[in-house]
C-alpha positions, 0 to 999 in steps of 0.5 A: 895904451895898455887898455889898447893892448889888453883889448887886443889880447881879448879879441885874439883870445875870443877869435882863437876860442871861436876858431877852436869851437868851429874846429871841434864842431867839424871833427868831434874825435880829433885824436881818433886817427881812423880811418886812414886814406890808405884803409879807405882805399883798400876797403873800397877795392876789397868790396868792389872785388867782392860785389862789383859796383852796385847797379842801383848807383851806377846812374848816379856815378855816371852823372857825377862823371859827366858833370864834373869829370875833373873832379873825379880823380879816382874812378875804379879804373884808375840855367834853372829848368822847370822840374817835371817828376823824374821819368826813367832814363832822364836825370832826376831833378834835385826836387825829385831826389829830395822827395825820393829820399824823404820817401825812403825813410823807414821803409825798404828800397823797393817800397819807397820806389813804388811810393814815388812811382805811384806819386808820379802816376797820380800827379804828373807835375809838382804843381799838381802835387801842391794843389792836391789834398793831403789825403790824396797824396797820402793814398798815392804814397801809402805803399811807402809807409808813414803816409800821413807824415811823408805827405805833410812833409811833401806839402810843406816843401812845396809850399815853402818853395812856392812862397820863397821862390815862386816856382817849384824848383830846387836847382838853384842849390847847385850854385851854393856851397855845402854849408848854404845847401845844408842850411836851405835844406834843413829848413824843410820840415822832416828833412834831417842830416842823413836826408840832406847828405844823401841829396848832396851826395847823389843829387848834387854830386857833392863830396859828402858821406851819408851815414845810414844804419849799415855805414854806422854799424860797420864803422863801429865794427871796424873801429872807425869811430869810438864806442860811444859815438852816435850817428851825427858825430860819426858823420862829422868824423867820417866826412873829415877822415875819408878822402873826397875822391873816395867818398861816393864809391865807398859809401855805396859799397859799405851800404851795399855790403851792410845789406848783404853781409851777416858777418861783420855786423853784430846782430843783437846784444852779445852775439859775436861776429864769426868769420864764415869759411864758406863766404869770408867777409873782406872786412873781417881782419878790420873788425878782428883788429878792432877793439869793437869785436 
């Protein structure tokens, strides 16, 4: 009898330990209480008033509203198909979105869009890309930089899909949970956490919050994350703290603001941020009140 009770206690302790480890994995900074929902909403509204909603993301926002209208509780005004490459004016397939996001790594948006357009022009279908020599793919996407690496990753994605699914299609991801989607995409060579998060948010209409350089630096400047935070832990922390209904708008606006504003991001080692009287930054007060200034 005593052994039975002891065994149960050990099982409970083990279960509690596993749950604790899982929670720690999801929230690396449980005692860091920023950002608050109120703060996220206020910054979303301030940046929206300053920039308007970024035109480059309007298409994706409309797709979110069209595909899951009841899930968008906070707009600013209060069957598997085959996958041709994306054409202007049509919805992007998930595979289109993954390759576009891959091509955007370590280059400008202009160059990555040129690279995808060149790929589309050279190879009308993904089957054509799979059948092509890697050197031909490299030539098609060379304007986007890192052509050999990116071409190898594209070929690997298409080969894996063909072998495992029998067709070049990722629409099945729409029926999976976020964790399942992350597991599926992460098995592809060259697809890291930021690329996965971008595909989740832009192309699968999931409530996720990618952390690029702009979002990371602004989050540090405002004290949303501890000083020692890295980008992966920042991703986990912000996805726990930011309300789902604000993630898409806030992410797009922070990214846009990071590209346009020079006042809220520290450029270089000891250079201090300065508030410009001619072009005041709406995030200045958050940075000024933060220990990170």
